[in-house]
C-alpha positions, 0 to 999 in steps of 0.5 A: 340201332347202334350198340352204344345207343342200346347200352346208353338206354340200359344205363339210363334205365338203371340210373333212373332207378338208382337216383330214385333210390337215392331219394329214399336214403333220406329216410335213414339220414338227414345229413347230405354229407353223410349220404354223399360219402357213404353212397360213394363208399358203397360204390367204391367197395363193390368196384374194388372187387374188380381190381384184380381185372382192372389192374393198377397200371391206370394209376401210373398212366393218368394219375392227374386225370383220375384225381380230377375225375374223383374230385368232380364226382365228389363235388357233383354228388354233394350238390346232387344230394342237396338237390334231392333234399329240396326237390322230387326225384322226378324233378331233379333227375330230368334236370340233370339233363342240363349236363349235356350242355356242359358236356357239349361245351367242354368236349368241343373245347378239350376233345375237339368234338363237334356234330352236325347242326341237327344233333344240337337241335336235338339237344335243344329239344331234349332240354325243352322237354325238361320243363315239361318233365319238371311240371314246366315250373321252378316255383318252390324248387329254386334251391333244388334247381341251383344245386342240380345245375351245379351237379350237372356241370360237374358231372359234365366235366366228369364225362368229358374226362372219362372219354379223354381217358378212354381215348388215351388208351385206358380200358372201359373197365379201368376207367369205370373202376377207378372213377368209382374208387377214387372219390371215396379214397379222396373223402374217406380219410377226411371223414374219419378224422374230422367227422367220425360219427358220420360213417356209422350206419344201422342195418336198414341204412346199410341195406339201402346203401348196398341196393343203391350202389349195386344198381348204380354200378350196373348202370355205370358198366353199361355207360362205360361200354357205351362211351368206349364204343361211341368214342364221344361224350355228347351223343351219349349224353343226349341219349342218356337224358332218356333217364328223365323218361325212365324215372316216370315209370320208376316212380310210378311202379315204386309208388304203386308198390308202396316203397318208402321214400318215393314221391307221389305224383298227381294225374296232372303231373303224369300227363304233363311229364308224358308230353315232355317224355314224347318230346324227349323221345323225338329229340333222342331219335333225331340225335341218333339218326343225324349222328349215323 
């Protein structure tokens, strides 16, 4: 199995955990803007620890690209948090798989990246699995579906820009660090000036943000390495949809452990989503085999 596949699977598993943890942030705040800003700030503070190794050359090489990455991350995060507010994590996270269609379109347009037809067939299978992973219905979650679709498009643009930066000569470390640093740098001054009360957090909220950021960054490390090895955006995103499979296990384990803020699924929901997970697994296997 190619190394980029293993790295992407590890990233998907970690991001399934972090996205489920993000749902728990609503226990500490009912303000989606505050959660979005503070979660980005937490990730940025941890990423800043790697600046001595990443250096500052990337800022002078590709300032426009880094700014575009930061802007798309900020907007995507706001829409993602709003989607979580109106839908379960096990609905929202699989639906983020819509990002692969945005990535396929933008990467073909901007990076001249195309694949054999079987890879796109696998992408369609992965998309079909999303309906089962979300109980095969949108009833009662239309608002969440719209928000997560907007987030998926913006995250898709982000991934294509990340691969473009890697192709232009930036290292995975540089791309990873600055993709986490630029978003809070864009939003923090506005927040402090116009909405000063929104950055104040109590100790439990701070701990929840720190745990979320640590897991999110760990997944980002694996994802940047996968992008660097693959040199392509779409195939990595197809494999990344496996987080829809991982989130089932994460939600189940966290629920059994009694962790606050985690949804509870019925037996029927687990069975429906298990079928979707099998379809997703088959689609991922087809994509990887067709791409080799």
